[in-house]
N, C-alpha and C positions, 0 to 999 in steps of 0.2 A: 564540566558539562552540567547544564541546568537539568534538574529532575522535576518532572511535572506529575501531579496526581492524576491518575486515570479516572476521571469522572468521580463517582461517589464510592469507588472501591478504595481500598487502602494501598493499592499498587502504585508505585512511583517509577516512571520510566524516563529515559533521557529524551530531550526535545528533538534530537536527531538520532534515529535508530539506523538499522541496517536491513535493507531488503535483499533477498537472496535468490530470487528467481533466475537472475543472470548466471548463477553458478550451476544451473541444471545440466548444461551440456547438450541439450536437445532442442532448445528454442532460441538460443542466442549465438549459435555457432559453437564450435568446439571450445572446451574450457579445460584448464589444468587444475585438477583437484588440489594439488599442493598450493597453488597460488590462491585458490578460493579459501582454503583454510588459513593462509596467511592474511587474507583480506579480513576474515572474521576476527582473527586475533588482533589485527591492527585496529579495528573498531573498538574492541574491548580494552585494548591498551591505552586508548585515547579518550576514555570517558563514556563510551556508549555502553549502556546496560540493557539494551532492548534489541532483540533480533527477531525479524519476521520471516517466516518460511511457510511452506504448505506441503501437504501430502502429494499434490500434483506436480511439484517441481522435480522433474526428472524421475517421476514415479516413485517418490520417496528418497531419491538419492541425496537431495540437498538436506533433508532431515537427518540423514545418516552422517553427513559432513558436520552439521551443527552438533549432532550428538557426540561425535569424536572430540570436538573442541570442549564441549561442556564437561565431558567425562575427565578430560585431561586437567581441567582447571578446578573442578569441584567447587565452583563458586555459586552459592545459592542466591546471590544478589542479582544474578543475570535473569532477566525476564524474557521468555521465548513465547512468541505466538505462532500458531500454525492453523491450518485450515482444512476442514472436511470437504473433499471434492465431491461434486454431485455424483450420485450413483450411476446416472444415465450418461454422464460425460458431457452434458450440454451446459455451457455457460451463457449468461445473459439470456435466460429463456423468455420466449414470447408468452403473453398472458394466458393462452389456452393450455399451457403445460401445467400438469398437476404436481404439487410438491411431493406426493407419494413416490414419484419416480426419481426424485432428487435426494431427499433427506428423510427416508423412513427412519424411525427411532433405532431399529436394530443396526442399520447402516452407520448411523452416527456413532453408536457405541463401539462397534467393531473397528471402524476407521480410527476413532480416538485411541483405542488400545494399540493398534499398529503404529500410530504416530508416537505414542508414549514409549514404545519399545525402541523405535528407531532413534528417538531423541535421547534415550538413556537417562530419563529424569523420573522423579517420583510424582511430580505435578507439572502440568502445562500451564504457564502463566495466563495466556489468553487463548481461547479456542473460538475460531470463527467458522461459520458456514460460508463456503467459498463462492456463493452467488446468491441471487435472490430474484423474486418476481413481485411486482406490485399487486398481483392477483392473489397473493398468499396472506393477506392481512387478517383473514378470519381463522387461520389455522394456528394451533398452539402446541401440537404434539412435539415439535422440535424444541420448543421452549421448555416443556416439562422434562424432556430428556437431558438437555444441557443443565437445567437447574439441579437435577438430581446428581449429575456429575460434580457440580459445584458444591452441593450440600455434603457430598462424600469426601470433599477435599482433593478431588482429582484434577480440578482446574481452578484457577484463581478468579477468572472472569470469563465472560463469553459475549459474543456479538455476531454481527453480520457484516460480511464484506460485500458491499453492494456493487452492481455492475457499473462499468465506466460511465455510462450515460443515464443510469437510473438513480440519480442523486436522491430523490425523495421516495424511492421504492419501499423502504422499510420504515417510513415515518409513522405508520400505524402502530408498530411495535415499540418505537421510541416513545410515543405518547402514552402507551400502555405500560411503560416501565418494564419491558421484557428484555432489554439489552443493557449491558454495561458499557459497550463500545461499538462504534461503527467505523469500518474502514472504507474510505472512499477516495476517488480521484479528486485532487484539489491542487491546482497550479495556476500560473498566470493565465493560461488559456482557458481553463475550466474554473470559472468563478461562481458558477451557480450555487455551490454549497453555502456561500455567504448569505444567500437569500432563502433557499428552500430547505436547508438542513441545520445550519449552525444555530439559528435562533431557537429551534426546538431542542437541540441537544443541550444547549446552555440552560434552558428552562428545566430540563430533567436531569442535569448533571451527568450526562453521558459523555464518555471520552471519544475523541476523534483521532484515528490514525490516518494520516494523509499519505497516499501513495501517488506515484507518477509525477513527482515534482518537476521533472525535466521533459515530460511528454515524450517518453521513449527515446530521449536523446536529441529531439529536434531543437530544444531550447539551448543546448550547450554544444552541439556539434556544428560543423561547417557543412550542413547539408545543402545539396543543390538538386534542382529538378532533373530527373532522369538518372540519378545515381543508383548504384546497385549495392545490396548488402551482402555480407559474407554468406557462404553456403550454410543452410539450416537456420539462418536468422529469420525469425518469424516476421520481422518488419518488411521483408521482401516478399512475403506470401499472404498471410491472413488479411491484412488491412485492405488489399486490393480486391479481395473477394467481397468485402463489405462496402468499401468506398473506393472506387476506382482511382479517384484523384487524391487519395489520402496523403501521399508524399508531397504533392504540389501544394496542398493546403497547409501542411505543416511548415514548409519552407516559407510561404508567403506570410503566415502568421508570425513565425520566428523573426523574420526580417522586420516586421512592424514593431515587435517588442524590443528587439535589439536597438532599434533607433532611439527608443525612449531610455532604455537602461544605460546606454553608453555615457550619458551625462552624469551617472552616479559614480563612475570610476571603479566599478566592481566587476569581477569576472561574472559571466552569465550564470555559472553554477551557483556561486555565492548569492547573487541577486535573486535567483529563482527560489532558493531555499529560504532566504530571508523573507520573501513575500509570503511564503507558507507559514513559517513559525511566528511571524508577527501577529497573526490572528489568534486571539486568546481562546478561541474555541478548539484550537488544535493542541492535542496532547503531545503528539510526536509525528515527525515526518520520516519516511523510510526510503531515502534514495537507494537504489540498488546498484551494486557493482561487485565484480569479482576481481577488481584491480586494487591492490593495497594502496597505491599512490592516489587513486581517485577517492578511495574511502577516506584517507587522511585529509584530502582537500575538502571533501564534503563536510567533515566534522569541523574544520576550521571556519566554516560559514557561520557558526554560532557566535563567533567573536567579531565579525565584521559589523560595521554600522548598519542600522536599519535603513531601508529605502526612505527617501524623502516623501513628504506628504504630496508634493507636486507629482512625483514619479508615480505613486500609487493612484493618484487621481487620474492621471493620463492613461494608465493601464486599465483602470476600470471603465474609462470612457471608451476605449477600444472594444472592450467586451460588451458594453451596453449598446454600442452601435453595430454589433455583429461582425466586426472586423477580425476578432479572434473568438474562438468558441471551443467548447468541449468536443472531443473527438475520440474515437476508439484508439487507445494508446497503451494497452498492456500495463506494466507496473514500474517503469523506471522514470 
């Protein structure tokens, strides 16, 4: 597996990592912890050295699962990122919301310490704030707090995980060199980062962790309009509260993309991942799965041929014409 340098840090992570939200058991339907642990080990056994998790995944449960694996292996070459959840519990805040209710310094420190304990490590590789607002460009207390943790050797790097549709929300801090890495949605549907984020991070040598390469499964599943999701699966609940026709949009956009991809002779999962990692601004992509077979298949995408120039041109034309677009989509 190819290892990429994370921006201007000395950290090197695999171009395909592992996202772990699906292992939470409270937002993707019921999950078997033993299978989740096997999925993590499958990733590590097949060249992945980067695992992304968060304090909010199962209220710390996924961090504990990752911690068990890390403790059993004792491998200090594995890089783990986790995220500080907002104190008020609100994600993708509207501009009038104050950062003091989300990431006060004492909350950042106490949350970090809890994550450190659950992960059973001496240092967290990358620490993210788990949401952001474009109205917080003038505030730097969060930065001072994270920089202090970094100076003390408690974290290797830090950054911001920006909201699904807030691609440029943290650009003020990228320009000010206050972040080592940005985590964002980037996939065939959501191509905006290529224009509003990637040129800036390349200028400042900031790493990019790309999440949601499959748009919550729409790009790789045989979804149909009117389908239902398993009990406790967020895809059957949250999106409809925000966009009533979320499912129908996903199906229509996936059909348009699949029509183009089929000429490449690649599985949709592989093609979707190749689109992401072919962009040189991307340090790593983190497809999420609690299924060991799916994890292994995702990793294999690193070895398949790149998408043809004609294919990428046609996909970009779809986006430019508004036939596909970014949408609220979680993290897979």
